[in-house]
C-alpha positions as CSV (number, residue, x, y, z in Angstrom):
1,M,-13.4,-17.3,3.6
2,N,-12.6,-14.0,2.0
3,N,-10.2,-11.8,4.0
4,E,-10.9,-8.6,2.0
5,I,-12.4,-5.7,4.0
6,H,-15.2,-3.8,2.3
7,V,-16.1,-0.4,3.6
8,I,-19.9,-0.3,4.0
9,T,-20.5,3.1,2.4
10,D,-20.2,4.5,-1.1
11,T,-16.9,6.4,-0.2
12,D,-13.2,6.3,-1.0
13,K,-11.8,3.4,-2.8
14,E,-8.4,4.5,-1.3
15,I,-9.6,3.7,2.2
16,E,-10.8,0.3,1.2
17,E,-7.5,-0.3,-0.5
18,I,-5.6,0.7,2.6
19,L,-7.8,-1.5,4.8
20,N,-7.3,-4.5,2.4
21,T,-3.5,-3.9,2.5
22,L,-3.5,-3.8,6.3
23,T,-5.4,-7.1,6.4
24,K,-3.9,-9.0,3.5
25,D,-0.3,-7.8,3.4
26,Y,0.2,-7.1,7.1
27,G,-2.1,-9.6,8.7
28,M,-4.1,-7.2,10.8
29,S,-7.5,-8.6,11.8
30,T,-10.7,-6.8,11.2
31,E,-11.4,-7.1,15.0
32,C,-8.1,-5.3,15.7
33,L,-8.9,-2.6,13.2
34,S,-12.5,-2.1,14.3
35,H,-11.3,-1.8,17.9
36,L,-8.7,0.8,17.0
37,L,-11.0,2.7,14.6
38,G,-14.0,2.6,16.9
39,V,-16.3,1.1,14.3
40,K,-18.3,-2.1,13.9
41,S,-17.0,-5.2,12.1
42,D,-18.6,-8.5,11.2
43,G,-15.2,-10.2,10.9
44,Q,-14.8,-9.4,7.3
45,K,-16.1,-5.9,6.8
46,V,-15.5,-2.6,8.7
47,E,-18.3,0.0,8.7
48,A,-17.0,3.5,8.1
49,P,-18.5,6.2,10.2
50,T,-20.7,8.8,8.6
51,G,-20.5,11.7,11.1
52,F,-17.9,14.3,10.2
53,V,-15.9,14.1,13.4
54,E,-16.0,10.3,13.6
55,R,-15.1,10.0,9.9
56,S,-12.2,12.5,10.2
57,S,-10.8,10.5,13.1
58,F,-11.3,7.2,11.2
59,I,-9.5,8.6,8.1
60,N,-6.6,10.0,10.2
61,L,-6.0,6.7,11.9
62,I,-6.2,4.8,8.6
63,G,-3.6,7.2,7.2
64,M,-1.3,6.8,10.1
65,L,-1.5,3.0,9.8
66,D,-0.8,3.3,6.1
67,I,2.4,5.3,6.8
68,V,3.9,2.9,9.4
69,P,5.7,0.6,6.9
70,K,6.8,3.5,4.7
71,E,8.6,5.6,7.3
72,E,12.2,4.9,8.4
73,P,12.6,4.0,12.1
74,D,15.2,6.7,12.7
75,F,12.7,9.3,11.5
76,K,10.1,8.2,14.0
77,F,12.5,8.0,16.9
78,N,13.9,11.4,16.1
79,A,10.4,12.8,16.1
80,F,9.7,11.2,19.5
81,L,13.0,12.4,20.8
82,G,12.1,15.9,19.7
83,V,8.8,15.7,21.6
84,L,10.6,14.6,24.7
85,I,13.1,17.4,24.6
86,E,10.9,20.2,23.3
87,V,7.5,19.5,24.8
88,H,8.4,17.6,28.0
89,K,11.7,19.5,28.6
90,I,13.7,16.3,29.2
91,S,17.4,17.1,28.4
92,A,19.6,15.2,26.1
93,V,21.8,14.6,29.1
94,T,19.0,12.9,31.0
95,I,18.0,10.8,28.1
96,A,21.6,9.7,27.6
97,K,22.0,8.8,31.3
98,F,18.8,6.7,31.1
99,A,20.1,5.0,28.0
100,K,23.6,4.6,29.5
101,I,25.3,6.2,26.5
102,P,27.4,9.3,26.1
103,T,25.3,12.5,25.6
104,Q,27.1,13.2,22.3
105,Y,25.3,10.2,20.7
106,V,21.9,11.7,21.5
107,L,23.0,15.0,19.9
108,D,24.5,13.2,16.9
109,F,21.3,11.2,16.5
110,M,19.3,14.4,16.3
111,I,21.5,15.8,13.6
112,D,22.4,12.7,11.5
113,S,21.2,9.3,12.8
114,S,23.4,7.5,10.3
115,T,26.5,8.5,12.3
116,V,25.3,6.6,15.4
117,P,26.1,2.9,15.8
118,I,23.2,0.5,15.7
119,E,23.8,-0.8,19.2
120,I,23.6,2.8,20.5
121,K,20.4,3.4,18.5
122,Y,18.8,0.4,20.1
123,K,19.6,1.6,23.6
124,L,18.4,5.1,22.7
125,A,15.2,3.8,21.0
126,S,14.3,1.7,24.0
127,V,14.6,4.7,26.3
128,I,12.8,7.0,23.9
129,M,9.8,4.6,23.6
130,T,9.6,4.1,27.4
131,L,9.7,7.8,28.1
132,R,7.2,8.5,25.3
133,F,4.8,6.0,26.9
134,I,5.2,7.5,30.3
135,F,4.9,11.2,29.2
136,K,2.2,10.8,26.6
137,T,-0.5,11.1,29.3
138,V,0.6,14.7,30.0
139,E,1.0,15.9,26.4
140,P,-1.0,18.8,25.3
141,K,-4.0,17.9,23.1
142,I,-3.5,18.8,19.4
């Protein structure tokens, strides 16, 4: 059985390459991808949408998936931490208390994450992801 995904349109080879990388190199199933992307799949192929809005969303999601293995974890957590502080107005003090760490570590992480011990990063990341999940439902639409 061939695990390559073929985009059923005459469009971007780059999208097809990303889809193939996601399935071959990262083991994502076409069923998982079709569910996330909101498109049809026959188990081996993903049908790319043709409408402008649907196609834009499809391409954006593919791009985000492509970036996942390329970004450093601290970069992502710092971005999420920034959203919690700036958008949701949760203070560094509150986040530190939830993580059971000194506030200075939260501030240090925001400036230079390499100065924060890995055990502290783990506690902080756990709290950041939990709060991000909770507060995502009330984030303004972009």
